C-alpha positions in Angstrom: 178.8 108.4 97.6 176.0 111.0 98.0 176.1 114.8 99.3 174.9 115.2 103.1 173.7 118.7 104.0 175.2 120.1 107.4 173.0 122.3 108.9 174.4 124.7 111.9 174.6 128.4 113.2 176.8 130.5 115.0 174.3 131.1 117.5 174.9 127.2 119.0 178.3 127.8 120.3 176.7 131.5 121.7 174.6 129.3 124.4 176.3 128.0 127.4 174.5 127.1 130.5 177.3 127.6 133.5 181.2 127.0 133.5 182.1 123.4 133.1 179.1 122.2 132.4 179.3 119.0 130.1 176.6 120.3 127.2 179.0 122.8 126.1 180.0 124.9 123.2 183.4 122.8 122.4 181.2 120.1 121.3 180.6 121.2 118.1 184.2 122.3 117.8 185.5 118.8 118.3 183.0 117.6 115.7 183.9 120.4 113.1 188.1 119.2 113.8 187.2 115.5 113.3 185.2 115.8 109.7 188.1 118.3 108.7 190.6 115.7 109.8 188.1 112.8 108.3 188.3 114.8 105.0 184.6 114.4 105.1 183.9 118.1 103.8 183.8 116.7 100.4 180.4 114.9 100.8 178.7 117.8 103.2 176.6 120.7 101.9 177.3 123.4 104.8 174.2 125.5 105.2 173.4 127.9 107.9 170.2 127.4 109.6 167.3 129.9 109.5 165.1 130.3 113.1 162.1 128.4 113.1 158.8 130.1 113.2 157.5 130.2 116.3 154.2 128.5 114.4 156.4 125.6 113.5 157.5 124.8 117.1 153.9 125.2 118.1 153.3 121.6 116.4 155.2 120.3 119.0 155.1 122.5 121.8 152.0 124.2 123.6 152.0 128.2 122.8 152.2 129.3 126.6 155.4 127.6 127.0 157.0 128.9 124.0 156.1 132.1 125.2 157.3 131.7 128.6 160.7 130.1 127.0 160.9 133.7 125.5 159.9 135.5 128.4 162.6 133.9 130.5 165.1 135.3 128.0 163.7 138.7 128.4 163.6 138.7 132.0 167.5 137.4 132.2 168.3 140.4 129.6 166.6 142.9 132.3 168.2 141.3 135.2 171.8 141.3 133.7 171.4 144.9 132.6 170.7 145.8 136.4 173.7 144.0 137.3 172.4 140.2 138.1 173.9 137.2 137.0 174.4 136.1 133.4 172.5 132.8 133.2 169.0 132.0 134.5 168.7 128.6 136.6 165.8 126.4 135.1 166.3 123.2 136.7 169.4 121.9 138.5 171.1 120.8 135.2 169.4 123.3 132.7 169.7 127.0 132.4 169.7 129.6 129.8 172.0 133.1 129.0 171.1 135.9 126.2 171.8 133.3 123.5 169.7 130.6 124.7 166.5 131.8 122.7 168.3 132.5 119.7 170.2 129.2 119.5 167.0 126.9 120.7 165.1 128.8 117.6 167.8 127.9 115.0 168.3 124.3 116.2 164.7 123.7 115.4 165.4 125.8 112.0 168.2 123.4 111.3 165.9 120.2 111.7 163.1 122.1 109.8 165.4 123.6 107.2 166.6 120.0 106.7 163.1 118.2 106.2 162.4 121.3 103.7 166.0 120.2 102.0 165.6 116.4 102.3 161.8 116.6 101.0 162.7 119.0 98.3 165.5 116.6 96.8 168.5 118.9 97.5 170.0 115.7 99.5 168.7 112.5 100.6 170.4 112.7 104.0 171.1 115.6 106.3 173.0 116.2 109.8 171.9 119.0 112.2 174.7 120.2 114.2 173.1 121.7 116.8 172.5 123.3 120.1 170.9 123.1 122.3 169.8 119.2 122.1 165.8 118.8 122.1 164.7 115.2 123.0 163.9 115.4 126.7 161.6 118.7 126.3 158.6 117.7 126.7 155.4 119.4 125.4 155.3 122.0 127.9 158.2 121.6 129.9 162.3 122.3 129.1 164.5 119.7 130.9 167.9 117.8 130.9 169.6 120.5 128.8 166.7 120.4 126.5 164.2 123.6 125.3 162.6 122.7 121.9 162.4 119.4 120.7 163.8 119.6 117.5 163.1 116.1 116.2 159.2 116.1 117.3 159.1 119.5 115.6 160.9 118.1 112.3 158.4 115.2 112.5 155.3 116.9 113.0 156.6 119.6 110.3 157.1 116.8 108.2 153.6 115.8 108.8 151.8 119.1 108.8 153.7 121.2 106.4 154.4 118.5 103.8 151.6 116.0 104.3 153.6 113.1 104.7 151.6 110.5 106.0 154.0 108.4 108.4 157.6 109.3 109.9 160.0 107.2 112.0 161.7 108.5 114.9 164.8 106.8 116.0 166.9 107.6 119.5 170.0 105.9 120.1 170.7 108.1 123.1 171.9 106.9 126.5 169.2 108.9 127.8 165.4 108.1 126.8 164.0 110.7 124.6 161.1 111.3 126.9 160.4 114.5 125.5 159.7 112.8 122.2 157.7 110.2 123.6 155.6 112.9 125.5 154.8 114.6 122.4 154.5 111.8 119.7 153.0 109.3 122.2 149.2 108.5 120.3 150.0 109.9 117.1 149.8 107.2 114.6 151.8 109.0 112.0 154.7 108.4 113.8 156.8 105.6 115.2 159.2 105.9 117.6 162.0 103.2 118.5 164.8 104.0 120.7 167.3 102.0 123.2 168.5 103.9 126.5 169.8 102.8 130.1 167.3 101.9 132.6 167.1 102.7 135.4 168.8 106.4 134.5 167.4 110.0 133.7 165.0 111.0 133.9 164.2 108.6 137.0 160.6 109.5 137.4 159.4 109.1 133.5 156.2 107.6 133.6 156.4 105.3 130.2 153.3 105.5 128.1 151.6 102.1 126.7 151.2 103.7 123.3 151.2 101.4 120.2 153.8 103.6 118.2 156.5 103.4 121.0 158.9 100.7 120.4 161.5 101.6 124.0 164.0 99.4 124.5 165.4 100.1 128.2 168.8 98.1 128.7 170.8 97.8 131.8 174.2 99.6 132.1 177.0 97.9 130.7 175.2 96.4 127.7 177.8 96.2 125.0 176.9 96.7 121.2 176.7 93.6 119.7 173.9 93.3 122.3 172.0 96.0 121.4 172.5 95.1 117.1 170.7 92.1 118.4 167.6 94.1 119.9 167.6 96.5 117.1 167.1 93.7 114.4 164.7 91.9 117.0 162.7 94.7 117.5 163.0 97.9 115.8 163.8 96.8 112.2 160.2 94.6 112.1 158.2 97.4 113.1 160.2 99.9 110.6 159.6 97.6 108.1 156.1 97.0 108.6 155.5 100.9 109.2 157.0 102.3 106.0 158.3 105.7 107.0 158.5 108.5 104.0 160.9 110.3 106.2 163.3 109.2 109.2 164.3 111.4 112.1 166.9 110.5 114.0 167.5 111.7 117.6 171.5 111.0 117.3 172.8 110.8 120.8 176.6 109.7 121.2 176.6 109.2 124.8 176.1 105.9 124.9 180.0 105.2 123.3 181.7 103.4 126.2 184.1 106.3 126.4 181.3 108.5 127.4 181.2 109.0 131.4 177.7 110.2 131.1 176.4 106.6 130.8 177.6 103.2 131.1 176.5 101.6 128.1 179.5 100.0 125.8 179.2 101.1 122.0 181.8 102.1 119.7 182.5 103.9 116.2 181.5 100.7 114.3 178.2 100.2 116.6 177.2 103.6 115.4 178.1 102.8 111.8 176.0 99.7 111.8 173.4 101.1 113.4 172.9 104.3 110.6 173.3 101.7 107.9 170.3 99.3 109.2 168.0 102.3 109.3 169.5 103.4 105.8 168.5 100.0 104.6 165.0 101.3 105.5 165.2 104.4 104.3 166.1 103.1 100.9 163.2 100.5 100.8 160.5 103.0 101.9 161.3 106.6 102.1 163.7 107.4 99.3 166.5 107.1 100.9 165.7 110.5 103.1 166.9 110.6 106.7 167.0 113.8 108.8 169.6 113.3 112.0 169.7 116.0 114.7 172.5 116.3 117.4 171.7 115.3 120.9 174.0 113.9 123.6 177.5 113.1 123.5 180.1 114.6 126.1 183.4 113.3 125.5 185.0 115.2 122.7 187.4 112.5 121.1 184.1 109.7 121.3 181.8 112.0 119.9 183.9 113.6 117.4 184.3 109.8 115.9 181.3 108.6 116.5 179.6 111.7 114.0 182.2 110.8 111.3 181.0 107.3 111.2 177.6 108.1 111.8 178.2 110.6 108.8 179.8 108.0 106.8 176.9 105.5 106.8 174.5 108.3 106.0 176.6 109.7 102.8 177.6 106.0 101.9 181.4 106.5 102.0 
């Protein structure tokens, strides 16, 4: 058993897009409730995330894009003061309220704080219970509930601020981490491995042919054992060859068979197995260092159980 850092912030529960939106504050309540019931607080060191510096966010995002998100926050505040709506729509499924900017800064900050703590040896592993999620946010565009790409920022931060040579990104969300691909393609210091349902959101995304991307599109109704075989065949050899010094995880749990956001068939044991395989690679090449950031997962019970399985595997309990 090892202590795992658990990074979160109160602002994550204040960011809300629209009533009834699936990416809702209650997701964090479901996780906390499950971890409490499971008795996992004994292996968690809870930390309050600090806001990321804009200079660190700009390692992954265009400076003008970051300024535009800040500007939208100011525009919304002015609109509310004038009696306008309390949310501002960015695309059909993504909007901001007055707390979104602060939450997005702290979500990216949770990721960089976790990198700092893990690389300083305070923990081997860390989980960032964050909202908004990040892996659809491209270099210069917010989409798919995402504003800043927390995992891409973490990877770039580890490379630029801590002078690592190789960072791996693992993405097991049901949706493709198109934003992460956009930001990290052709950066040979990063290896990204993922699986995702296809065809699925984002439907119009054009995949790169970058050699540092190992993307596994799978059809709807693919089950966990099939995913495990693909991971053994495609992810693990590339990760072993790459020898990452740190592994960052885009931890989306919407590939669970109970989650109606997608149509894949994973269960908690699959998430535990995937995490154990990631930990095996991390122990061999990265001194066991793993930073995981919450992405999707929208059915509360399945989300809580899956995060429990994920953290148990990271903490070796």
